[in-house]
mmCIF file of the N, C-alpha and C atoms, coordinates in Angstrom:
data_MODEL
# 
_entry.id   MODEL 
# 
loop_
_atom_site.group_PDB 
_atom_site.id 
_atom_site.type_symbol 
_atom_site.label_atom_id 
_atom_site.label_alt_id 
_atom_site.label_comp_id 
_atom_site.label_asym_id 
_atom_site.label_entity_id 
_atom_site.label_seq_id 
_atom_site.pdbx_PDB_ins_code 
_atom_site.Cartn_x 
_atom_site.Cartn_y 
_atom_site.Cartn_z 
_atom_site.occupancy 
_atom_site.B_iso_or_equiv 
_atom_site.pdbx_formal_charge 
_atom_site.auth_seq_id 
_atom_site.auth_comp_id 
_atom_site.auth_asym_id 
_atom_site.auth_atom_id 
_atom_site.pdbx_PDB_model_num 
ATOM 1   N N  . MET A 1 1  ? 0.847  -1.179 0.000   1.00 0.00 ? 1  MET A N  1 
ATOM 2   C CA . MET A 1 1  ? 0.000  0.000  0.000   1.00 0.00 ? 1  MET A CA 1 
ATOM 3   C C  . MET A 1 1  ? 0.892  1.242  0.000   1.00 0.00 ? 1  MET A C  1 
ATOM 4   N N  . SER A 1 2  ? 0.638  2.164  -0.901  1.00 0.00 ? 2  SER A N  1 
ATOM 5   C CA . SER A 1 2  ? 1.416  3.401  -0.905  1.00 0.00 ? 2  SER A CA 1 
ATOM 6   C C  . SER A 1 2  ? 0.532  4.553  -0.428  1.00 0.00 ? 2  SER A C  1 
ATOM 7   N N  . ILE A 1 3  ? 1.175  5.498  0.181   1.00 0.00 ? 3  ILE A N  1 
ATOM 8   C CA . ILE A 1 3  ? 0.478  6.677  0.679   1.00 0.00 ? 3  ILE A CA 1 
ATOM 9   C C  . ILE A 1 3  ? 0.719  7.795  -0.315  1.00 0.00 ? 3  ILE A C  1 
ATOM 10  N N  . PRO A 1 4  ? -0.344 8.423  -0.796  1.00 0.00 ? 4  PRO A N  1 
ATOM 11  C CA . PRO A 1 4  ? -0.150 9.497  -1.774  1.00 0.00 ? 4  PRO A CA 1 
ATOM 12  C C  . PRO A 1 4  ? 0.542  10.703 -1.140  1.00 0.00 ? 4  PRO A C  1 
ATOM 13  N N  . GLY A 1 5  ? 1.367  11.363 -1.948  1.00 0.00 ? 5  GLY A N  1 
ATOM 14  C CA . GLY A 1 5  ? 2.062  12.554 -1.470  1.00 0.00 ? 5  GLY A CA 1 
ATOM 15  C C  . GLY A 1 5  ? 1.139  13.759 -1.433  1.00 0.00 ? 5  GLY A C  1 
ATOM 16  N N  . LEU A 1 6  ? 1.612  14.813 -0.838  1.00 0.00 ? 6  LEU A N  1 
ATOM 17  C CA . LEU A 1 6  ? 0.858  16.054 -0.776  1.00 0.00 ? 6  LEU A CA 1 
ATOM 18  C C  . LEU A 1 6  ? 0.988  16.801 -2.094  1.00 0.00 ? 6  LEU A C  1 
ATOM 19  N N  . ASP A 1 7  ? -0.065 17.494 -2.489  1.00 0.00 ? 7  ASP A N  1 
ATOM 20  C CA . ASP A 1 7  ? 0.063  18.333 -3.676  1.00 0.00 ? 7  ASP A CA 1 
ATOM 21  C C  . ASP A 1 7  ? 0.913  19.557 -3.297  1.00 0.00 ? 7  ASP A C  1 
ATOM 22  N N  . GLN A 1 8  ? 1.329  20.324 -4.290  1.00 0.00 ? 8  GLN A N  1 
ATOM 23  C CA . GLN A 1 8  ? 2.249  21.442 -4.069  1.00 0.00 ? 8  GLN A CA 1 
ATOM 24  C C  . GLN A 1 8  ? 1.719  22.428 -3.033  1.00 0.00 ? 8  GLN A C  1 
ATOM 25  N N  . GLU A 1 9  ? 0.456  22.767 -3.125  1.00 0.00 ? 9  GLU A N  1 
ATOM 26  C CA . GLU A 1 9  ? -0.144 23.747 -2.209  1.00 0.00 ? 9  GLU A CA 1 
ATOM 27  C C  . GLU A 1 9  ? -0.113 23.236 -0.774  1.00 0.00 ? 9  GLU A C  1 
ATOM 28  N N  . ARG A 1 10 ? -0.530 21.993 -0.567  1.00 0.00 ? 10 ARG A N  1 
ATOM 29  C CA . ARG A 1 10 ? -0.556 21.405 0.781   1.00 0.00 ? 10 ARG A CA 1 
ATOM 30  C C  . ARG A 1 10 ? 0.867  21.227 1.314   1.00 0.00 ? 10 ARG A C  1 
ATOM 31  N N  . LEU A 1 11 ? 1.789  20.864 0.445   1.00 0.00 ? 11 LEU A N  1 
ATOM 32  C CA . LEU A 1 11 ? 3.176  20.702 0.879   1.00 0.00 ? 11 LEU A CA 1 
ATOM 33  C C  . LEU A 1 11 ? 3.737  22.037 1.348   1.00 0.00 ? 11 LEU A C  1 
ATOM 34  N N  . ALA A 1 12 ? 3.493  23.102 0.596   1.00 0.00 ? 12 ALA A N  1 
ATOM 35  C CA . ALA A 1 12 ? 3.970  24.431 0.982   1.00 0.00 ? 12 ALA A CA 1 
ATOM 36  C C  . ALA A 1 12 ? 3.355  24.853 2.319   1.00 0.00 ? 12 ALA A C  1 
ATOM 37  N N  . GLN A 1 13 ? 2.079  24.566 2.519   1.00 0.00 ? 13 GLN A N  1 
ATOM 38  C CA . GLN A 1 13 ? 1.418  24.892 3.782   1.00 0.00 ? 13 GLN A CA 1 
ATOM 39  C C  . GLN A 1 13 ? 2.011  24.095 4.940   1.00 0.00 ? 13 GLN A C  1 
ATOM 40  N N  . THR A 1 14 ? 2.263  22.828 4.709   1.00 0.00 ? 14 THR A N  1 
ATOM 41  C CA . THR A 1 14 ? 2.827  21.957 5.742   1.00 0.00 ? 14 THR A CA 1 
ATOM 42  C C  . THR A 1 14 ? 4.237  22.401 6.119   1.00 0.00 ? 14 THR A C  1 
ATOM 43  N N  . LEU A 1 15 ? 5.041  22.745 5.122   1.00 0.00 ? 15 LEU A N  1 
ATOM 44  C CA . LEU A 1 15 ? 6.401  23.205 5.404   1.00 0.00 ? 15 LEU A CA 1 
ATOM 45  C C  . LEU A 1 15 ? 6.387  24.516 6.192   1.00 0.00 ? 15 LEU A C  1 
ATOM 46  N N  . ALA A 1 16 ? 5.435  25.394 5.906   1.00 0.00 ? 16 ALA A N  1 
ATOM 47  C CA . ALA A 1 16 ? 5.322  26.654 6.648   1.00 0.00 ? 16 ALA A CA 1 
ATOM 48  C C  . ALA A 1 16 ? 4.977  26.397 8.116   1.00 0.00 ? 16 ALA A C  1 
ATOM 49  N N  . LEU A 1 17 ? 4.248  25.318 8.382   1.00 0.00 ? 17 LEU A N  1 
ATOM 50  C CA . LEU A 1 17 ? 3.963  24.941 9.770   1.00 0.00 ? 17 LEU A CA 1 
ATOM 51  C C  . LEU A 1 17 ? 5.209  24.368 10.447  1.00 0.00 ? 17 LEU A C  1 
ATOM 52  N N  . PHE A 1 18 ? 6.033  23.684 9.661   1.00 0.00 ? 18 PHE A N  1 
ATOM 53  C CA . PHE A 1 18 ? 7.268  23.084 10.166  1.00 0.00 ? 18 PHE A CA 1 
ATOM 54  C C  . PHE A 1 18 ? 8.290  24.162 10.516  1.00 0.00 ? 18 PHE A C  1 
ATOM 55  N N  . HIS A 1 19 ? 8.460  25.155 9.634   1.00 0.00 ? 19 HIS A N  1 
ATOM 56  C CA . HIS A 1 19 ? 9.423  26.237 9.868   1.00 0.00 ? 19 HIS A CA 1 
ATOM 57  C C  . HIS A 1 19 ? 8.951  27.491 9.151   1.00 0.00 ? 19 HIS A C  1 
ATOM 58  N N  . ASP A 1 20 ? 9.017  28.614 9.841   1.00 0.00 ? 20 ASP A N  1 
ATOM 59  C CA . ASP A 1 20 ? 8.496  29.861 9.273   1.00 0.00 ? 20 ASP A CA 1 
ATOM 60  C C  . ASP A 1 20 ? 9.281  30.383 8.077   1.00 0.00 ? 20 ASP A C  1 
ATOM 61  N N  . VAL A 1 21 ? 10.469 29.844 7.820   1.00 0.00 ? 21 VAL A N  1 
ATOM 62  C CA . VAL A 1 21 ? 11.230 30.267 6.648   1.00 0.00 ? 21 VAL A CA 1 
ATOM 63  C C  . VAL A 1 21 ? 10.444 29.979 5.366   1.00 0.00 ? 21 VAL A C  1 
ATOM 64  N N  . TRP A 1 22 ? 9.530  29.011 5.422   1.00 0.00 ? 22 TRP A N  1 
ATOM 65  C CA . TRP A 1 22 ? 8.757  28.624 4.238   1.00 0.00 ? 22 TRP A CA 1 
ATOM 66  C C  . TRP A 1 22 ? 7.497  29.464 4.035   1.00 0.00 ? 22 TRP A C  1 
ATOM 67  N N  . GLU A 1 23 ? 7.165  30.326 4.990   1.00 0.00 ? 23 GLU A N  1 
ATOM 68  C CA . GLU A 1 23 ? 5.970  31.161 4.840   1.00 0.00 ? 23 GLU A CA 1 
ATOM 69  C C  . GLU A 1 23 ? 6.122  32.056 3.627   1.00 0.00 ? 23 GLU A C  1 
ATOM 70  N N  . GLY A 1 24 ? 5.154  32.020 2.759   1.00 0.00 ? 24 GLY A N  1 
ATOM 71  C CA . GLY A 1 24 ? 5.174  32.840 1.554   1.00 0.00 ? 24 GLY A CA 1 
ATOM 72  C C  . GLY A 1 24 ? 5.921  32.235 0.384   1.00 0.00 ? 24 GLY A C  1 
ATOM 73  N N  . ALA A 1 25 ? 6.493  31.050 0.566   1.00 0.00 ? 25 ALA A N  1 
ATOM 74  C CA . ALA A 1 25 ? 7.193  30.396 -0.554  1.00 0.00 ? 25 ALA A CA 1 
ATOM 75  C C  . ALA A 1 25 ? 6.183  29.982 -1.616  1.00 0.00 ? 25 ALA A C  1 
ATOM 76  N N  . ASP A 1 26 ? 6.560  30.118 -2.859  1.00 0.00 ? 26 ASP A N  1 
ATOM 77  C CA . ASP A 1 26 ? 5.691  29.748 -3.973  1.00 0.00 ? 26 ASP A CA 1 
ATOM 78  C C  . ASP A 1 26 ? 5.523  28.221 -3.999  1.00 0.00 ? 26 ASP A C  1 
ATOM 79  N N  . PRO A 1 27 ? 4.289  27.731 -3.970  1.00 0.00 ? 27 PRO A N  1 
ATOM 80  C CA . PRO A 1 27 ? 4.061  26.285 -4.012  1.00 0.00 ? 27 PRO A CA 1 
ATOM 81  C C  . PRO A 1 27 ? 4.730  25.606 -5.211  1.00 0.00 ? 27 PRO A C  1 
ATOM 82  N N  . ALA A 1 28 ? 4.832  26.295 -6.329  1.00 0.00 ? 28 ALA A N  1 
ATOM 83  C CA . ALA A 1 28 ? 5.494  25.707 -7.508  1.00 0.00 ? 28 ALA A CA 1 
ATOM 84  C C  . ALA A 1 28 ? 6.982  25.491 -7.235  1.00 0.00 ? 28 ALA A C  1 
ATOM 85  N N  . ASP A 1 29 ? 7.622  26.421 -6.519  1.00 0.00 ? 29 ASP A N  1 
ATOM 86  C CA . ASP A 1 29 ? 9.039  26.277 -6.180  1.00 0.00 ? 29 ASP A CA 1 
ATOM 87  C C  . ASP A 1 29 ? 9.240  25.116 -5.204  1.00 0.00 ? 29 ASP A C  1 
ATOM 88  N N  . VAL A 1 30 ? 8.343  25.017 -4.238  1.00 0.00 ? 30 VAL A N  1 
ATOM 89  C CA . VAL A 1 30 ? 8.387  23.904 -3.281  1.00 0.00 ? 30 VAL A CA 1 
ATOM 90  C C  . VAL A 1 30 ? 8.159  22.589 -4.023  1.00 0.00 ? 30 VAL A C  1 
ATOM 91  N N  . GLY A 1 31 ? 7.225  22.592 -4.964  1.00 0.00 ? 31 GLY A N  1 
ATOM 92  C CA . GLY A 1 31 ? 6.947  21.400 -5.765  1.00 0.00 ? 31 GLY A CA 1 
ATOM 93  C C  . GLY A 1 31 ? 8.146  20.972 -6.579  1.00 0.00 ? 31 GLY A C  1 
ATOM 94  N N  . TRP A 1 32 ? 8.881  21.946 -7.123  1.00 0.00 ? 32 TRP A N  1 
ATOM 95  C CA . TRP A 1 32 ? 10.098 21.616 -7.877  1.00 0.00 ? 32 TRP A CA 1 
ATOM 96  C C  . TRP A 1 32 ? 11.089 20.883 -6.982  1.00 0.00 ? 32 TRP A C  1 
ATOM 97  N N  . ALA A 1 33 ? 11.314 21.424 -5.782  1.00 0.00 ? 33 ALA A N  1 
ATOM 98  C CA . ALA A 1 33 ? 12.277 20.805 -4.868  1.00 0.00 ? 33 ALA A CA 1 
ATOM 99  C C  . ALA A 1 33 ? 11.830 19.408 -4.454  1.00 0.00 ? 33 ALA A C  1 
ATOM 100 N N  . ASP A 1 34 ? 10.537 19.226 -4.270  1.00 0.00 ? 34 ASP A N  1 
ATOM 101 C CA . ASP A 1 34 ? 10.050 17.904 -3.875  1.00 0.00 ? 34 ASP A CA 1 
ATOM 102 C C  . ASP A 1 34 ? 10.208 16.905 -5.013  1.00 0.00 ? 34 ASP A C  1 
ATOM 103 N N  . ALA A 1 35 ? 9.849  17.322 -6.228  1.00 0.00 ? 35 ALA A N  1 
ATOM 104 C CA . ALA A 1 35 ? 9.941  16.420 -7.379  1.00 0.00 ? 35 ALA A CA 1 
ATOM 105 C C  . ALA A 1 35 ? 11.382 16.116 -7.757  1.00 0.00 ? 35 ALA A C  1 
ATOM 106 N N  . THR A 1 36 ? 12.261 17.090 -7.564  1.00 0.00 ? 36 THR A N  1 
ATOM 107 C CA . THR A 1 36 ? 13.642 16.951 -8.008  1.00 0.00 ? 36 THR A CA 1 
ATOM 108 C C  . THR A 1 36 ? 14.569 16.370 -6.950  1.00 0.00 ? 36 THR A C  1 
ATOM 109 N N  . VAL A 1 37 ? 14.356 16.757 -5.698  1.00 0.00 ? 37 VAL A N  1 
ATOM 110 C CA . VAL A 1 37 ? 15.309 16.409 -4.657  1.00 0.00 ? 37 VAL A CA 1 
ATOM 111 C C  . VAL A 1 37 ? 14.684 15.611 -3.511  1.00 0.00 ? 37 VAL A C  1 
ATOM 112 N N  . ALA A 1 38 ? 13.698 16.163 -2.857  1.00 0.00 ? 38 ALA A N  1 
ATOM 113 C CA . ALA A 1 38 ? 13.180 15.565 -1.616  1.00 0.00 ? 38 ALA A CA 1 
ATOM 114 C C  . ALA A 1 38 ? 12.359 14.301 -1.845  1.00 0.00 ? 38 ALA A C  1 
ATOM 115 N N  . ARG A 1 39 ? 11.571 14.309 -2.909  1.00 0.00 ? 39 ARG A N  1 
ATOM 116 C CA . ARG A 1 39 ? 10.739 13.142 -3.261  1.00 0.00 ? 39 ARG A CA 1 
ATOM 117 C C  . ARG A 1 39 ? 9.898  12.642 -2.093  1.00 0.00 ? 39 ARG A C  1 
ATOM 118 N N  . GLY A 1 40 ? 9.324  13.607 -1.354  1.00 0.00 ? 40 GLY A N  1 
ATOM 119 C CA . GLY A 1 40 ? 8.424  13.248 -0.264  1.00 0.00 ? 40 GLY A CA 1 
ATOM 120 C C  . GLY A 1 40 ? 9.105  12.810 1.016   1.00 0.00 ? 40 GLY A C  1 
ATOM 121 N N  . ASN A 1 41 ? 10.428 12.865 1.067   1.00 0.00 ? 41 ASN A N  1 
ATOM 122 C CA . ASN A 1 41 ? 11.164 12.414 2.247   1.00 0.00 ? 41 ASN A CA 1 
ATOM 123 C C  . ASN A 1 41 ? 11.323 13.584 3.219   1.00 0.00 ? 41 ASN A C  1 
ATOM 124 N N  . PHE A 1 42 ? 10.694 13.456 4.404   1.00 0.00 ? 42 PHE A N  1 
ATOM 125 C CA . PHE A 1 42 ? 10.724 14.570 5.349   1.00 0.00 ? 42 PHE A CA 1 
ATOM 126 C C  . PHE A 1 42 ? 12.122 14.828 5.892   1.00 0.00 ? 42 PHE A C  1 
ATOM 127 N N  . ARG A 1 43 ? 12.932 13.820 6.023   1.00 0.00 ? 43 ARG A N  1 
ATOM 128 C CA . ARG A 1 43 ? 14.310 14.016 6.490   1.00 0.00 ? 43 ARG A CA 1 
ATOM 129 C C  . ARG A 1 43 ? 15.065 14.907 5.496   1.00 0.00 ? 43 ARG A C  1 
ATOM 130 N N  . THR A 1 44 ? 14.851 14.679 4.206   1.00 0.00 ? 44 THR A N  1 
ATOM 131 C CA . THR A 1 44 ? 15.481 15.525 3.195   1.00 0.00 ? 44 THR A CA 1 
ATOM 132 C C  . THR A 1 44 ? 14.944 16.943 3.286   1.00 0.00 ? 44 THR A C  1 
ATOM 133 N N  . TRP A 1 45 ? 13.634 17.077 3.527   1.00 0.00 ? 45 TRP A N  1 
ATOM 134 C CA . TRP A 1 45 ? 13.057 18.411 3.686   1.00 0.00 ? 45 TRP A CA 1 
ATOM 135 C C  . TRP A 1 45 ? 13.664 19.134 4.890   1.00 0.00 ? 45 TRP A C  1 
ATOM 136 N N  . ALA A 1 46 ? 13.959 18.418 5.952   1.00 0.00 ? 46 ALA A N  1 
ATOM 137 C CA . ALA A 1 46 ? 14.596 19.033 7.121   1.00 0.00 ? 46 ALA A CA 1 
ATOM 138 C C  . ALA A 1 46 ? 15.978 19.568 6.745   1.00 0.00 ? 46 ALA A C  1 
ATOM 139 N N  . LYS A 1 47 ? 16.722 18.816 5.949   1.00 0.00 ? 47 LYS A N  1 
ATOM 140 C CA . LYS A 1 47 ? 18.046 19.262 5.501   1.00 0.00 ? 47 LYS A CA 1 
ATOM 141 C C  . LYS A 1 47 ? 17.925 20.482 4.590   1.00 0.00 ? 47 LYS A C  1 
ATOM 142 N N  . ILE A 1 48 ? 16.975 20.430 3.658   1.00 0.00 ? 48 ILE A N  1 
ATOM 143 C CA . ILE A 1 48 ? 16.768 21.568 2.758   1.00 0.00 ? 48 ILE A CA 1 
ATOM 144 C C  . ILE A 1 48 ? 16.383 22.802 3.574   1.00 0.00 ? 48 ILE A C  1 
ATOM 145 N N  . THR A 1 49 ? 15.501 22.617 4.547   1.00 0.00 ? 49 THR A N  1 
ATOM 146 C CA . THR A 1 49 ? 15.065 23.731 5.399   1.00 0.00 ? 49 THR A CA 1 
ATOM 147 C C  . THR A 1 49 ? 16.254 24.348 6.131   1.00 0.00 ? 49 THR A C  1 
ATOM 148 N N  . SER A 1 50 ? 17.133 23.518 6.644   1.00 0.00 ? 50 SER A N  1 
ATOM 149 C CA . SER A 1 50 ? 18.319 24.014 7.340   1.00 0.00 ? 50 SER A CA 1 
ATOM 150 C C  . SER A 1 50 ? 19.174 24.870 6.411   1.00 0.00 ? 50 SER A C  1 
ATOM 151 N N  . HIS A 1 51 ? 19.370 24.414 5.201   1.00 0.00 ? 51 HIS A N  1 
ATOM 152 C CA . HIS A 1 51 ? 20.180 25.167 4.237   1.00 0.00 ? 51 HIS A CA 1 
ATOM 153 C C  . HIS A 1 51 ? 19.463 26.434 3.768   1.00 0.00 ? 51 HIS A C  1 
ATOM 154 N N  . VAL A 1 52 ? 18.156 26.352 3.545   1.00 0.00 ? 52 VAL A N  1 
ATOM 155 C CA . VAL A 1 52 ? 17.388 27.544 3.158   1.00 0.00 ? 52 VAL A CA 1 
ATOM 156 C C  . VAL A 1 52 ? 17.475 28.589 4.271   1.00 0.00 ? 52 VAL A C  1 
ATOM 157 N N  . TYR A 1 53 ? 17.335 28.140 5.507   1.00 0.00 ? 53 TYR A N  1 
ATOM 158 C CA . TYR A 1 53 ? 17.421 29.061 6.642   1.00 0.00 ? 53 TYR A CA 1 
ATOM 159 C C  . TYR A 1 53 ? 18.791 29.744 6.693   1.00 0.00 ? 53 TYR A C  1 
ATOM 160 N N  . ALA A 1 54 ? 19.853 28.964 6.582   1.00 0.00 ? 54 ALA A N  1 
ATOM 161 C CA . ALA A 1 54 ? 21.207 29.526 6.625   1.00 0.00 ? 54 ALA A CA 1 
ATOM 162 C C  . ALA A 1 54 ? 21.430 30.519 5.490   1.00 0.00 ? 54 ALA A C  1 
ATOM 163 N N  . LEU A 1 55 ? 20.994 30.162 4.292   1.00 0.00 ? 55 LEU A N  1 
ATOM 164 C CA . LEU A 1 55 ? 21.157 31.068 3.152   1.00 0.00 ? 55 LEU A CA 1 
ATOM 165 C C  . LEU A 1 55 ? 20.310 32.327 3.301   1.00 0.00 ? 55 LEU A C  1 
ATOM 166 N N  . SER A 1 56 ? 19.126 32.186 3.858   1.00 0.00 ? 56 SER A N  1 
ATOM 167 C CA . SER A 1 56 ? 18.234 33.339 3.985   1.00 0.00 ? 56 SER A CA 1 
ATOM 168 C C  . SER A 1 56 ? 18.748 34.338 5.017   1.00 0.00 ? 56 SER A C  1 
ATOM 169 N N  . LYS A 1 57 ? 19.578 33.891 5.919   1.00 0.00 ? 57 LYS A N  1 
ATOM 170 C CA . LYS A 1 57 ? 20.111 34.783 6.958   1.00 0.00 ? 57 LYS A CA 1 
ATOM 171 C C  . LYS A 1 57 ? 21.324 35.570 6.490   1.00 0.00 ? 57 LYS A C  1 
ATOM 172 N N  . ARG A 1 58 ? 21.759 35.329 5.274   1.00 0.00 ? 58 ARG A N  1 
ATOM 173 C CA . ARG A 1 58 ? 22.922 36.056 4.741   1.00 0.00 ? 58 ARG A CA 1 
ATOM 174 C C  . ARG A 1 58 ? 22.597 37.495 4.354   1.00 0.00 ? 58 ARG A C  1 
ATOM 175 N N  . GLY A 1 59 ? 21.341 37.779 4.112   1.00 0.00 ? 59 GLY A N  1 
ATOM 176 C CA . GLY A 1 59 ? 20.950 39.123 3.707   1.00 0.00 ? 59 GLY A CA 1 
ATOM 177 C C  . GLY A 1 59 ? 19.715 39.564 4.469   1.00 0.00 ? 59 GLY A C  1 
ATOM 178 N N  . ARG A 1 60 ? 19.284 40.765 4.213   1.00 0.00 ? 60 ARG A N  1 
ATOM 179 C CA . ARG A 1 60 ? 18.092 41.289 4.865   1.00 0.00 ? 60 ARG A CA 1 
ATOM 180 C C  . ARG A 1 60 ? 16.860 40.974 4.033   1.00 0.00 ? 60 ARG A C  1 
ATOM 181 N N  . ASP A 1 61 ? 15.820 40.541 4.708   1.00 0.00 ? 61 ASP A N  1 
ATOM 182 C CA . ASP A 1 61 ? 14.528 40.290 4.061   1.00 0.00 ? 61 ASP A CA 1 
ATOM 183 C C  . ASP A 1 61 ? 14.662 39.456 2.792   1.00 0.00 ? 61 ASP A C  1 
ATOM 184 N N  . VAL A 1 62 ? 15.420 38.390 2.868   1.00 0.00 ? 62 VAL A N  1 
ATOM 185 C CA . VAL A 1 62 ? 15.608 37.517 1.719   1.00 0.00 ? 62 VAL A CA 1 
ATOM 186 C C  . VAL A 1 62 ? 14.348 36.674 1.539   1.00 0.00 ? 62 VAL A C  1 
ATOM 187 N N  . ARG A 1 63 ? 13.826 36.679 0.334   1.00 0.00 ? 63 ARG A N  1 
ATOM 188 C CA . ARG A 1 63 ? 12.632 35.901 0.013   1.00 0.00 ? 63 ARG A CA 1 
ATOM 189 C C  . ARG A 1 63 ? 13.053 34.508 -0.449  1.00 0.00 ? 63 ARG A C  1 
ATOM 190 N N  . VAL A 1 64 ? 12.344 33.520 0.064   1.00 0.00 ? 64 VAL A N  1 
ATOM 191 C CA . VAL A 1 64 ? 12.624 32.151 -0.361  1.00 0.00 ? 64 VAL A CA 1 
ATOM 192 C C  . VAL A 1 64 ? 11.997 31.964 -1.741  1.00 0.00 ? 64 VAL A C  1 
ATOM 193 N N  . ASP A 1 65 ? 12.852 31.902 -2.751  1.00 0.00 ? 65 ASP A N  1 
ATOM 194 C CA . ASP A 1 65 ? 12.397 31.716 -4.120  1.00 0.00 ? 65 ASP A CA 1 
ATOM 195 C C  . ASP A 1 65 ? 13.131 30.515 -4.723  1.00 0.00 ? 65 ASP A C  1 
ATOM 196 N N  . LEU A 1 66 ? 12.861 30.235 -5.985  1.00 0.00 ? 66 LEU A N  1 
ATOM 197 C CA . LEU A 1 66 ? 13.456 29.065 -6.623  1.00 0.00 ? 66 LEU A CA 1 
ATOM 198 C C  . LEU A 1 66 ? 14.981 29.124 -6.611  1.00 0.00 ? 66 LEU A C  1 
ATOM 199 N N  . ARG A 1 67 ? 15.547 30.287 -6.825  1.00 0.00 ? 67 ARG A N  1 
ATOM 200 C CA . ARG A 1 67 ? 17.001 30.425 -6.836  1.00 0.00 ? 67 ARG A CA 1 
ATOM 201 C C  . ARG A 1 67 ? 17.598 30.031 -5.478  1.00 0.00 ? 67 ARG A C  1 
ATOM 202 N N  . LEU A 1 68 ? 16.997 30.507 -4.402  1.00 0.00 ? 68 LEU A N  1 
ATOM 203 C CA . LEU A 1 68 ? 17.485 30.186 -3.065  1.00 0.00 ? 68 LEU A CA 1 
ATOM 204 C C  . LEU A 1 68 ? 17.286 28.699 -2.757  1.00 0.00 ? 68 LEU A C  1 
ATOM 205 N N  . ILE A 1 69 ? 16.146 28.151 -3.157  1.00 0.00 ? 69 ILE A N  1 
ATOM 206 C CA . ILE A 1 69 ? 15.880 26.733 -2.938  1.00 0.00 ? 69 ILE A CA 1 
ATOM 207 C C  . ILE A 1 69 ? 16.886 25.883 -3.715  1.00 0.00 ? 69 ILE A C  1 
ATOM 208 N N  . GLU A 1 70 ? 17.195 26.274 -4.946  1.00 0.00 ? 70 GLU A N  1 
ATOM 209 C CA . GLU A 1 70 ? 18.191 25.549 -5.736  1.00 0.00 ? 70 GLU A CA 1 
ATOM 210 C C  . GLU A 1 70 ? 19.555 25.573 -5.058  1.00 0.00 ? 70 GLU A C  1 
ATOM 211 N N  . GLN A 1 71 ? 19.941 26.723 -4.511  1.00 0.00 ? 71 GLN A N  1 
ATOM 212 C CA . GLN A 1 71 ? 21.213 26.821 -3.803  1.00 0.00 ? 71 GLN A CA 1 
ATOM 213 C C  . GLN A 1 71 ? 21.228 25.888 -2.594  1.00 0.00 ? 71 GLN A C  1 
ATOM 214 N N  . ALA A 1 72 ? 20.123 25.854 -1.857  1.00 0.00 ? 72 ALA A N  1 
ATOM 215 C CA . ALA A 1 72 ? 20.029 24.977 -0.688  1.00 0.00 ? 72 ALA A CA 1 
ATOM 216 C C  . ALA A 1 72 ? 20.119 23.513 -1.100  1.00 0.00 ? 72 ALA A C  1 
ATOM 217 N N  . CYS A 1 73 ? 19.429 23.149 -2.165  1.00 0.00 ? 73 CYS A N  1 
ATOM 218 C CA . CYS A 1 73 ? 19.445 21.762 -2.636  1.00 0.00 ? 73 CYS A CA 1 
ATOM 219 C C  . CYS A 1 73 ? 20.829 21.369 -3.139  1.00 0.00 ? 73 CYS A C  1 
ATOM 220 N N  . ALA A 1 74 ? 21.540 22.306 -3.738  1.00 0.00 ? 74 ALA A N  1 
ATOM 221 C CA . ALA A 1 74 ? 22.886 22.014 -4.239  1.00 0.00 ? 74 ALA A CA 1 
ATOM 222 C C  . ALA A 1 74 ? 23.825 21.661 -3.094  1.00 0.00 ? 74 ALA A C  1 
ATOM 223 N N  . ARG A 1 75 ? 23.556 22.168 -1.913  1.00 0.00 ? 75 ARG A N  1 
ATOM 224 C CA . ARG A 1 75 ? 24.383 21.852 -0.747  1.00 0.00 ? 75 ARG A CA 1 
ATOM 225 C C  . ARG A 1 75 ? 24.223 20.399 -0.314  1.00 0.00 ? 75 ARG A C  1 
ATOM 226 N N  . LEU A 1 76 ? 23.176 19.743 -0.784  1.00 0.00 ? 76 LEU A N  1 
ATOM 227 C CA . LEU A 1 76 ? 22.959 18.341 -0.435  1.00 0.00 ? 76 LEU A CA 1 
ATOM 228 C C  . LEU A 1 76 ? 23.818 17.417 -1.278  1.00 0.00 ? 76 LEU A C  1 
ATOM 229 N N  . GLY A 1 77 ? 24.393 17.939 -2.329  1.00 0.00 ? 77 GLY A N  1 
ATOM 230 C CA . GLY A 1 77 ? 25.180 17.120 -3.237  1.00 0.00 ? 77 GLY A CA 1 
ATOM 231 C C  . GLY A 1 77 ? 24.432 16.915 -4.538  1.00 0.00 ? 77 GLY A C  1 
ATOM 232 N N  . LEU A 1 78 ? 24.902 16.003 -5.320  1.00 0.00 ? 78 LEU A N  1 
ATOM 233 C CA . LEU A 1 78 ? 24.289 15.749 -6.633  1.00 0.00 ? 78 LEU A CA 1 
ATOM 234 C C  . LEU A 1 78 ? 22.905 15.164 -6.480  1.00 0.00 ? 78 LEU A C  1 
ATOM 235 N N  . TYR A 1 79 ? 22.024 15.611 -7.351  1.00 0.00 ? 79 TYR A N  1 
ATOM 236 C CA . TYR A 1 79 ? 20.696 15.023 -7.420  1.00 0.00 ? 79 TYR A CA 1 
ATOM 237 C C  . TYR A 1 79 ? 20.323 14.884 -8.873  1.00 0.00 ? 79 TYR A C  1 
ATOM 238 N N  . PRO A 1 80 ? 19.622 13.813 -9.195  1.00 0.00 ? 80 PRO A N  1 
ATOM 239 C CA . PRO A 1 80 ? 19.281 13.564 -10.606 1.00 0.00 ? 80 PRO A CA 1 
ATOM 240 C C  . PRO A 1 80 ? 18.238 14.533 -11.117 1.00 0.00 ? 80 PRO A C  1 
# 
């Protein structure tokens, strides 16, 4: 039996509950990271969140966008 994953909107909402760094993130950007890197794995999302948080603290009022998410995912190493 497999459990269906969350759609992009629900995933973005869930991540915002997990950590406020995700508040206001575009669901499409979150969906890209899930489809490309995390693949529904919450442990991977925790790692991505840690990197997004660290990168977002480098500047003032940094918005979590696809570019920042890509940078965070790149810190995890190669991904297909």
